[in-house]
Residue, then its C-alpha position, 0 to 999 in steps of 0.5 A: m662635549y656633546l656640542e658637535e653631536v647636538k649641532t649635527i642633530l639640529t642641522d639634520v632635523l631642521s635641514l639647516g645645511a651650511e647654516g648648521a655649521a655656523l652654530d656654536e654654544h651661544s647660538p640662539l634657537l627658539g625664536s631665532i630659527p624659523e624651522l624650530d617650531s613645535m613639531a620640530v621640537v618634538e622631532l628634535i627630542g626624538a632624535l636626541e633620545q635615539q642618539f643618546g639613549f635617554s627618554v624625555d618626559d613631558d614635564e622635562i620639556s621646557a623652553a629654557n632647554f631650547v634658548t641656545v645651543g648651549s642650553l640644549v647641550a646642558f640638557v643632554k649632559h644632565k640627562l646623561t648624568a641623571 
């Protein structure tokens, strides 16, 4: 649940093209995708906020949420159930 939406957002924000289709919940993010720099994280958070209708506070932004696609999906699920 939410995996495909998060993959689509990652692919769009990071301009991953066909590479984005290969992402799964175990795919590493930070440190593995050169396009995912600090500015891209800000853009990605904005896209997630817009898509899912939640707000992310500065103190919620943690590298742990961007370790893998799965950890990012878990963060989205947490925000939607909080």
